[in-house]
PyMOL commands that place a pseudoatom at each C-alpha (Angstrom):
pseudoatom trace, name=CA, resn=THR, resi=1, chain=A, elem=C, hetatm=0, pos=[58.532, 256.428, -172.850]
pseudoatom trace, name=CA, resn=VAL, resi=2, chain=A, elem=C, hetatm=0, pos=[61.061, 253.581, -173.110]
pseudoatom trace, name=CA, resn=PRO, resi=3, chain=A, elem=C, hetatm=0, pos=[60.647, 251.672, -176.394]
pseudoatom trace, name=CA, resn=GLU, resi=4, chain=A, elem=C, hetatm=0, pos=[61.663, 248.348, -174.867]
pseudoatom trace, name=CA, resn=ILE, resi=5, chain=A, elem=C, hetatm=0, pos=[58.940, 248.637, -172.232]
pseudoatom trace, name=CA, resn=ARG, resi=6, chain=A, elem=C, hetatm=0, pos=[56.340, 249.576, -174.869]
pseudoatom trace, name=CA, resn=ALA, resi=7, chain=A, elem=C, hetatm=0, pos=[57.355, 246.550, -176.956]
pseudoatom trace, name=CA, resn=LEU, resi=8, chain=A, elem=C, hetatm=0, pos=[57.171, 244.196, -173.971]
pseudoatom trace, name=CA, resn=SER, resi=9, chain=A, elem=C, hetatm=0, pos=[53.796, 245.649, -173.021]
pseudoatom trace, name=CA, resn=MET, resi=10, chain=A, elem=C, hetatm=0, pos=[52.436, 244.845, -176.478]
pseudoatom trace, name=CA, resn=GLN, resi=11, chain=A, elem=C, hetatm=0, pos=[53.860, 241.334, -176.301]
pseudoatom trace, name=CA, resn=PHE, resi=12, chain=A, elem=C, hetatm=0, pos=[52.276, 240.629, -172.917]
pseudoatom trace, name=CA, resn=LEU, resi=13, chain=A, elem=C, hetatm=0, pos=[48.978, 242.283, -173.827]
pseudoatom trace, name=CA, resn=GLY, resi=14, chain=A, elem=C, hetatm=0, pos=[48.797, 239.941, -176.819]
pseudoatom trace, name=CA, resn=LYS, resi=15, chain=A, elem=C, hetatm=0, pos=[49.410, 236.952, -174.566]
pseudoatom trace, name=CA, resn=TRP, resi=16, chain=A, elem=C, hetatm=0, pos=[46.787, 238.102, -172.063]
pseudoatom trace, name=CA, resn=ILE, resi=17, chain=A, elem=C, hetatm=0, pos=[44.243, 238.514, -174.845]
pseudoatom trace, name=CA, resn=GLN, resi=18, chain=A, elem=C, hetatm=0, pos=[44.963, 234.983, -176.070]
pseudoatom trace, name=CA, resn=ASN, resi=19, chain=A, elem=C, hetatm=0, pos=[44.994, 233.346, -172.636]
pseudoatom trace, name=CA, resn=TYR, resi=20, chain=A, elem=C, hetatm=0, pos=[42.179, 235.330, -171.013]
pseudoatom trace, name=CA, resn=SER, resi=21, chain=A, elem=C, hetatm=0, pos=[39.990, 236.203, -173.968]
pseudoatom trace, name=CA, resn=ASP, resi=22, chain=A, elem=C, hetatm=0, pos=[36.871, 236.488, -171.806]
pseudoatom trace, name=CA, resn=LEU, resi=23, chain=A, elem=C, hetatm=0, pos=[38.457, 239.450, -170.018]
pseudoatom trace, name=CA, resn=PHE, resi=24, chain=A, elem=C, hetatm=0, pos=[40.785, 241.043, -172.560]
pseudoatom trace, name=CA, resn=LEU, resi=25, chain=A, elem=C, hetatm=0, pos=[39.330, 240.363, -176.030]
pseudoatom trace, name=CA, resn=ALA, resi=26, chain=A, elem=C, hetatm=0, pos=[37.549, 243.699, -176.160]
pseudoatom trace, name=CA, resn=ASP, resi=27, chain=A, elem=C, hetatm=0, pos=[38.053, 246.941, -178.036]
pseudoatom trace, name=CA, resn=ASN, resi=28, chain=A, elem=C, hetatm=0, pos=[39.155, 248.787, -174.906]
pseudoatom trace, name=CA, resn=TYR, resi=29, chain=A, elem=C, hetatm=0, pos=[42.261, 246.515, -174.798]
pseudoatom trace, name=CA, resn=LEU, resi=30, chain=A, elem=C, hetatm=0, pos=[42.731, 245.846, -178.508]
pseudoatom trace, name=CA, resn=LYS, resi=31, chain=A, elem=C, hetatm=0, pos=[42.974, 249.579, -179.184]
pseudoatom trace, name=CA, resn=TYR, resi=32, chain=A, elem=C, hetatm=0, pos=[46.353, 249.691, -177.413]
pseudoatom trace, name=CA, resn=LEU, resi=33, chain=A, elem=C, hetatm=0, pos=[47.752, 247.234, -179.951]
pseudoatom trace, name=CA, resn=GLY, resi=34, chain=A, elem=C, hetatm=0, pos=[46.225, 249.308, -182.738]
pseudoatom trace, name=CA, resn=TRP, resi=35, chain=A, elem=C, hetatm=0, pos=[47.727, 252.531, -181.457]
pseudoatom trace, name=CA, resn=LYS, resi=36, chain=A, elem=C, hetatm=0, pos=[51.193, 251.012, -181.339]
pseudoatom trace, name=CA, resn=LEU, resi=37, chain=A, elem=C, hetatm=0, pos=[50.998, 250.172, -185.047]
pseudoatom trace, name=CA, resn=ASN, resi=38, chain=A, elem=C, hetatm=0, pos=[51.921, 253.861, -185.483]
pseudoatom trace, name=CA, resn=ASP, resi=39, chain=A, elem=C, hetatm=0, pos=[54.816, 253.882, -183.009]
pseudoatom trace, name=CA, resn=ARG, resi=40, chain=A, elem=C, hetatm=0, pos=[58.009, 255.541, -184.228]
pseudoatom trace, name=CA, resn=THR, resi=41, chain=A, elem=C, hetatm=0, pos=[60.133, 252.642, -182.940]
pseudoatom trace, name=CA, resn=VAL, resi=42, chain=A, elem=C, hetatm=0, pos=[60.364, 249.586, -185.200]
pseudoatom trace, name=CA, resn=GLY, resi=43, chain=A, elem=C, hetatm=0, pos=[60.506, 247.115, -182.306]
pseudoatom trace, name=CA, resn=VAL, resi=44, chain=A, elem=C, hetatm=0, pos=[57.251, 248.410, -180.844]
pseudoatom trace, name=CA, resn=ARG, resi=45, chain=A, elem=C, hetatm=0, pos=[55.427, 248.236, -184.199]
pseudoatom trace, name=CA, resn=GLU, resi=46, chain=A, elem=C, hetatm=0, pos=[56.806, 244.755, -184.742]
pseudoatom trace, name=CA, resn=SER, resi=47, chain=A, elem=C, hetatm=0, pos=[55.760, 243.553, -181.286]
pseudoatom trace, name=CA, resn=ALA, resi=48, chain=A, elem=C, hetatm=0, pos=[52.221, 244.896, -181.740]
pseudoatom trace, name=CA, resn=ILE, resi=49, chain=A, elem=C, hetatm=0, pos=[51.755, 243.332, -185.155]
pseudoatom trace, name=CA, resn=LYS, resi=50, chain=A, elem=C, hetatm=0, pos=[53.173, 239.967, -184.055]
pseudoatom trace, name=CA, resn=SER, resi=51, chain=A, elem=C, hetatm=0, pos=[50.705, 239.935, -181.160]
pseudoatom trace, name=CA, resn=LEU, resi=52, chain=A, elem=C, hetatm=0, pos=[47.877, 240.684, -183.570]
pseudoatom trace, name=CA, resn=ILE, resi=53, chain=A, elem=C, hetatm=0, pos=[48.965, 237.849, -185.866]
pseudoatom trace, name=CA, resn=GLN, resi=54, chain=A, elem=C, hetatm=0, pos=[48.646, 235.416, -182.963]
pseudoatom trace, name=CA, resn=ILE, resi=55, chain=A, elem=C, hetatm=0, pos=[45.258, 236.837, -181.949]
pseudoatom trace, name=CA, resn=TYR, resi=56, chain=A, elem=C, hetatm=0, pos=[43.839, 236.592, -185.471]
pseudoatom trace, name=CA, resn=LYS, resi=57, chain=A, elem=C, hetatm=0, pos=[44.856, 232.929, -185.707]
pseudoatom trace, name=CA, resn=HIS, resi=58, chain=A, elem=C, hetatm=0, pos=[42.135, 231.989, -183.215]
pseudoatom trace, name=CA, resn=LYS, resi=59, chain=A, elem=C, hetatm=0, pos=[38.996, 230.664, -184.862]
pseudoatom trace, name=CA, resn=GLY, resi=60, chain=A, elem=C, hetatm=0, pos=[35.704, 231.963, -183.525]
pseudoatom trace, name=CA, resn=TRP, resi=61, chain=A, elem=C, hetatm=0, pos=[36.965, 235.418, -182.530]
pseudoatom trace, name=CA, resn=GLU, resi=62, chain=A, elem=C, hetatm=0, pos=[35.861, 237.105, -185.761]
pseudoatom trace, name=CA, resn=ASN, resi=63, chain=A, elem=C, hetatm=0, pos=[32.877, 238.873, -184.178]
pseudoatom trace, name=CA, resn=GLN, resi=64, chain=A, elem=C, hetatm=0, pos=[34.926, 240.269, -181.296]
pseudoatom trace, name=CA, resn=LEU, resi=65, chain=A, elem=C, hetatm=0, pos=[37.602, 241.509, -183.733]
pseudoatom trace, name=CA, resn=LYS, resi=66, chain=A, elem=C, hetatm=0, pos=[35.196, 243.036, -186.256]
pseudoatom trace, name=CA, resn=LYS, resi=67, chain=A, elem=C, hetatm=0, pos=[35.200, 246.600, -184.891]
pseudoatom trace, name=CA, resn=PHE, resi=68, chain=A, elem=C, hetatm=0, pos=[38.977, 246.570, -184.398]
pseudoatom trace, name=CA, resn=THR, resi=69, chain=A, elem=C, hetatm=0, pos=[39.485, 245.246, -187.923]
pseudoatom trace, name=CA, resn=GLN, resi=70, chain=A, elem=C, hetatm=0, pos=[37.276, 247.928, -189.453]
pseudoatom trace, name=CA, resn=LYS, resi=71, chain=A, elem=C, hetatm=0, pos=[39.151, 250.654, -187.627]
pseudoatom trace, name=CA, resn=PHE, resi=72, chain=A, elem=C, hetatm=0, pos=[42.749, 249.475, -188.093]
pseudoatom trace, name=CA, resn=LEU, resi=73, chain=A, elem=C, hetatm=0, pos=[42.718, 247.575, -191.398]
pseudoatom trace, name=CA, resn=PRO, resi=74, chain=A, elem=C, hetatm=0, pos=[43.766, 250.657, -193.410]
pseudoatom trace, name=CA, resn=ARG, resi=75, chain=A, elem=C, hetatm=0, pos=[46.793, 251.075, -191.118]
pseudoatom trace, name=CA, resn=ILE, resi=76, chain=A, elem=C, hetatm=0, pos=[47.678, 247.393, -191.468]
pseudoatom trace, name=CA, resn=PHE, resi=77, chain=A, elem=C, hetatm=0, pos=[47.619, 247.797, -195.256]
pseudoatom trace, name=CA, resn=GLU, resi=78, chain=A, elem=C, hetatm=0, pos=[49.840, 250.889, -194.966]
pseudoatom trace, name=CA, resn=MET, resi=79, chain=A, elem=C, hetatm=0, pos=[52.295, 248.896, -192.884]
pseudoatom trace, name=CA, resn=SER, resi=80, chain=A, elem=C, hetatm=0, pos=[52.900, 246.560, -195.813]
pseudoatom trace, name=CA, resn=LEU, resi=81, chain=A, elem=C, hetatm=0, pos=[55.069, 249.448, -197.093]
pseudoatom trace, name=CA, resn=ASP, resi=82, chain=A, elem=C, hetatm=0, pos=[56.887, 249.971, -193.780]
pseudoatom trace, name=CA, resn=VAL, resi=83, chain=A, elem=C, hetatm=0, pos=[60.531, 251.023, -193.960]
pseudoatom trace, name=CA, resn=ASN, resi=84, chain=A, elem=C, hetatm=0, pos=[61.452, 247.913, -191.982]
pseudoatom trace, name=CA, resn=ILE, resi=85, chain=A, elem=C, hetatm=0, pos=[61.106, 244.816, -194.153]
pseudoatom trace, name=CA, resn=SER, resi=86, chain=A, elem=C, hetatm=0, pos=[60.275, 242.566, -191.208]
pseudoatom trace, name=CA, resn=VAL, resi=87, chain=A, elem=C, hetatm=0, pos=[57.359, 244.779, -190.161]
pseudoatom trace, name=CA, resn=ALA, resi=88, chain=A, elem=C, hetatm=0, pos=[56.173, 244.985, -193.780]
pseudoatom trace, name=CA, resn=CYS, resi=89, chain=A, elem=C, hetatm=0, pos=[56.222, 241.180, -194.103]
pseudoatom trace, name=CA, resn=ASP, resi=90, chain=A, elem=C, hetatm=0, pos=[54.348, 240.786, -190.822]
pseudoatom trace, name=CA, resn=ALA, resi=91, chain=A, elem=C, hetatm=0, pos=[51.737, 243.295, -192.005]
pseudoatom trace, name=CA, resn=ILE, resi=92, chain=A, elem=C, hetatm=0, pos=[51.207, 241.310, -195.189]
pseudoatom trace, name=CA, resn=GLN, resi=93, chain=A, elem=C, hetatm=0, pos=[50.895, 238.129, -193.157]
pseudoatom trace, name=CA, resn=LEU, resi=94, chain=A, elem=C, hetatm=0, pos=[48.338, 239.757, -190.848]
pseudoatom trace, name=CA, resn=ALA, resi=95, chain=A, elem=C, hetatm=0, pos=[46.325, 241.159, -193.769]
pseudoatom trace, name=CA, resn=THR, resi=96, chain=A, elem=C, hetatm=0, pos=[46.094, 237.769, -195.417]
for i in range(1, 96): cmd.bond("trace and resi %d" % i, "trace and resi %d" % (i + 1))
show_as sticks, trace
zoom trace
């Protein structure tokens, strides 16, 4: 329930996915990042989207990210109009 803990959780989940992709690069873990794109707290949304930016930078992970992308791409596009300019800019960066 504490926003700071949710934000840190998204940050560390992103790092685990990057460092241990064989274990964590799966929809059952990626979905937690996707869910937090709707969080009411700006810091949590920002942490989730920054983690996703780092994950999408990896070449060769396109197939593993396909289902996640199909499900959450509309939300990422919506976030380009986020009330927080930093989150909106990050969403645009992730979409491109």
